[in-house]
N, C-alpha and C positions, 0 to 999 in steps of 0.2 A: 490723225497719226499716219494713216495709210498714205495720204498725199505727200507727207514729208519724206516718206521712204521710197517713193517711186523712182527717183533718180538713181538710187542704189540698185535698182533692177535694170534700168536702161544702160547705165555705165558702171563698171566695177570701180572699186577704189584702187589706190596705187599698188596694192598687193594682189590685185586680181580677184577680190572678194565681192560677192553680192550678199550683203549681210554677213552671216557667218559661213557662207558656202562659197566654194570656188578655191582660189589661191594659185600660187605659182609653184612650180616644181622645185624640189630641193637639190636634186642631182646637179652638180656644178657644170659638167659637160653638156648635159641636156638643157640646163637653164640658159646657157650661153646661146645654144641653137634656137631656143624658143624666143629669147630676147631679140635675136636677129629677125625672126618672123614678125614679132610684135612691132619692132621699129619699122619694118617694111610695110606692115599693115597701116600704121599711123600715117605713113607718107602717102600711100596710094589712095587713101580715102579723101585726101586733099589735093590729089593730082587730077586736074581737069582732063588731061589726055587719057588717063587710066579710066576715069568714070565714063568718059565718052565712048571708049572702046567697049566697056562692059555693057553700057546701055545699047550700043549697036548690036552686040551679040545677043542680048536679052530679047531684042525685038525681031532680029532677022534670023537667028539661029535657034534660040529656045522657043520662040513663038509667043512672047509676052505682049500684052497682058493676057493672062488666062481668064476665061469668062466666069461669071456667076450664073448658075442655072437653077431655076425654080423647079424642084422635083414635085410636080403637081399631084401625081398619083400617090406617092409616099405621104404627101401632105394631107390626104384624106383621113389619115389617122387622128388628126387634131391640129397641132401647131403647124405652121408653114415651114417646110424644110428647104433650104437653099444650099447649093454645093459650090464651093470655090474649086474650079476644075484644074487643079495642078496635075491631074492625070493626063491632061492634054499637052503638057510640055514635051519637048523633044527628050527622049529617053524614058518618058512615061511617069515621071514623079517630080516632086519638089527638089530632089537632090541636085539636079543640074544647076539650081540657083547658086548654091555656094561652091560647087565644083568649078564653074566658070571663073568665079572670083579667086579661088585658091590656086588654080593653075596659072591664071594671069599673074598672081603674086609670085608664085614659084619662078616663073619665067623672068619677072622683073628682078628677082634676087639672083639670077644667074644659075639657077639649079637645072640639072639635067633630067631629074626623075622625081615623080611624086609617089609616095608610099601610103597605103591606107588599109583599113579593115573594111569588111562589109558583112552584113548579116543576110538580109533578103537579096542582096546583090544590086539593089537600086543605086546605092552610093558607088559601088564598084563600077557599074555600067556608066554612070554619069561621069565619074572621074576618068575612066578609060576613054570616054567620048571626048571630054575636054582636052585630055592629054594628046589624043590623036589629032585633034583640030589645031593645037598650038605647038605640036612637035616635041613633046616630052615623053620620056619613057614612063611606064606605069606599072607598079607592083602592087597586087591586091592579095591580102591575106583573108582567108575565108574558112570557117569551120567545116569539117568533113560532113557533119550532119546537114548543114545548110547547102553545101555543094550538091548533095544528093537530092535535096528537096527543091532547090531553085535552079535546076540545071539549064533552063532557058537563058537565065541571066549569065550563067557561067559561059555558055556558048557565045553570047554577045560580047562578053569581055575578051574572050580569046580572039574573036573575029576583029575586034578593035585594036588588038595588038598588046593587050595587057598580059603580064606574067602572073599566073595564079599560083599562090602558095597555099596548099591544103594544110589545115591545122587540126591535128588529131588529139592534142593534149586535152585533159579534163573532159568537159562535156562536148567539146568539138563544135562550139557555137560562137556567138558574137564576142563574149568577154575574152575567150581564149584567142580569138582573131585579133583583138585589140592588143593583147599582151605580145603576141607574135610579131605584129606589125611594128610596135614600138622597139622590140628587141632588134629587128632588122634595121630600123632607122638609126639606132645607136651605132651601128657599124658603117653607116653611110652618111654621116652628118654633113660632110663637106659639100657633096654635090647633089643632095636630095632634100626634099621637104615632106614632112608628114602632113597629110591632108585629111584631117579627121572628119568623120561623117555626121557628126551631130554637135549639139551644144554641150558636150562633155569634155573631160580632160582638163589639164592645167591651163592657166592663162597663156596665150591670148585666145585659145580656141572657142570657149563659150561666147565671148563677145564677138569674135570675128565671124563665126558661122551665123550667129543671130543677126549681125549686120547684113550679111549677104542674103539671108532669108527674109529680111524685113520688107522686101518688095511685095511679098504675099499680102501682108496686112495692110500696107499702104494702098495697094491696088484695091483690095476688097472693101476697105472703108469708103473710098471715093465711089467705087462702082455701086455699092449698096445704096448710098445716099442718092446717087443720080438715078438709079433704076427704080428704087422703092420708096424714096422720099423720107428717109430716116435711117436709123441704125438698127441692127438686129438686137433681139433681147439676150441672146446667148451666142457666143462663138465657141465652136467645139472642134477639138482635134485629138487624134490619138497621141499617146506619149510613151515612148521608149526612152531614148536619150532626150528627145523633146524638141528637135529642130523645126519640124513642120508646125508644131503647136506654137512655139515662140514666134515663128515667122508670121503666123496669123494674129497672135495676141498683141504683138508689140504696138500696133497702131491704135488699139482700143484700150490701152492701159489707163489712160486718163478719163475714159468714158465709164464712169463708175456705175452707170445704170446698165451697162453691158456686162453680163457674166462671162468670165473666162473659164471654160470647162475643159480639162484634160482628161482623157479616157485611157486608162492603162489596162493591161491584160490580167484578168482574174484566172485565166487558164482553165484548169479543171476544177477550180474552187479555192477560195481564200483560206479554207480550213485544211488545205493540203500543202504543207511545206514542200518546196521544190517543184511544185506543179503549177505555179503561177509566177508572174513577174510584177506584182502590185507594189512597186517600190514606194510610192508616195503614201499608199494606204497603210502598209505594214513595215516599211523600212525604218532604220535607226540612223542617227547621225554618225559619220565617221569619214575616213579617208580611203578612197579607192582609186587606183590607177592615177595617182598624182593630184587629186583634188578632193575637197570636202563636199559631201552631199548626204542626202538620205540614201541608204542602200540596204538591200536585204542581206542580213548577216547571220552567221553561225554564232554560237555562244562565245567563241574566241575572237570575234570580230572579222574573220575571213568572210569573203563574199559567199552567200548561200547559192545553192543550185536554183536555177529559175527555169521556167517553161512558158512558152506561148505558141499557139498555132501559127502566129505571124513571126517569122524569123527576125524581122527588123525591130521587134519589140522585146526580144529575148535577151535582156540585159539587166543585171542586178542593181545598177545605179541610175541616176537621172541628172539632167543638167542643173547647175547651181541656181540659175534664174528661176526655174520652176520651184525649187526648194524655198527660195526667198519669197516667191509669190504665195506659196502656202503659208509661210511663217507670218506674213503681214495680212493674211486674210483676203488677198485680192484674187487668188486663183482657187478654183474648186476642182478636186480630183476624184473622178468616179472610176468604175471598173466595168468591163464587159467580159463574159466568159468565152471560151472557145466556141461553145454551142451557140451563144448569142451572135458571135462574130460570123459564123457560117450562115445563120439565118439571115443576117443583114446582107451578107454577100449575095445570097440568092434573091432576096427581096429587091435589092437595087438592080440586079441583073435582069430579073424577069418583069419588074414593074416599070422600070425606067430605061431599060436597054443599055445600062452602064455597068460594066464588070469592074469592080473595085479591087484594089489590093487588099489582102487580108489585114494588113496594118490599118488601113483607112476604114475597113469594115467595123473595127471597134468603135470608132467615132460615129459611124452610121447607126450601129446597134444602140448606142446611148441615145442618139437623136430620135430614133423610133420609139424607144421606151419613154423618153421625156415628152415627145409630141403627144402621146396618148393621154398624158396627164394635164395638158394645157389646152386652152381654147384656140380657135382658128385665127384669132387676132395676134397671137404670139409668133415670133419669127426666129428660127434657129439657123445659123450659118455654120455649115460643116466644111472643114478643109478636107477635100477629097485628095489626099496627098499622093496617091499613086494608082495606076491601073493594075488590073489583075491578071495580065497575060502570064506572068511568072508563076501564078498560083493555080492556073486552070487544071493542069494534070493532077496536082495534089488534091484539089477539091473534088474532081471527078472520082478519084479513087476513094477519098474519105467518105463521100456521100453515096458511093456506088451508083452513080448516075449512068 
């Protein structure tokens, strides 16, 4: 049954659905704008000149392919741990993969500006970088809580020429930044393009961002086979919206002996409503910000308050492909607490000399926990989705180092 449903994960149906998740926006004016983006996307992925330019930038600007590293010291705990080093990309995270594609598309469509949300600031930095490279204006909406927490990335965006729009509504974090960015986009539909930062939102964004991120999984699958003579037993990535995880998972979907493991934030504990963001673990089906997915809800269906030590995972919903993976039993979704995340952050830093993003540290935390339960013949591949420069001051203060 699973194999018959895999195409529904890779490609949505005509209405933008992956199983019962996803869908197209109902708002007529916005629907027309997103239809223009979807038509443009369908054209550019068949355009040899566009693909050639994207590949050139991936190789000479982003620095792809990113390597796979065997973390030998961490692996002394049990299973062998390998890292897909997306933290080594230009701008320090996987986000540049889809930002290059989105800004190239915006330019192809004749737009003058890209508009987006950001949580940890990695998407904002990557989009501002791509916009600077390709000559477009850039407007980034960011919650005031995240602005204070991730000030190094805010500084980077300003230097790159982006306009930063602080968002103080509600919790002042990622969900509110998305709302604010969409509202701004509605007033600038003619000359701008919304460049979403994950596999969330209405069609075509989940499919489009997954397409641009798929290079991570395709590289990793080929590299792992060439370097280690087979496939990993598990591929592991943190999940907020889910772009880095889906980027890794996509090439392994048909390899049913390879477990696909997403790790979401348990925050201060799954028993503390509003103090975690464990969407796949405790969320319910519904519609949030124009698409259907599992999300954390109040009794009346409104999005619940969420929390994560990692600003990029602080979102009450999740991408529709991940929801479909869960429904068909192909994906497994685990959690890591804030405390486990910090422990993993320090373990990778001090035992391997690699400072990871707090988002990525959730995946590392699960890998450490899992490795201790498995034999040394098992192999775990973790997507190290970002570096931790942005988190250093916060971690120093949090741990009183």
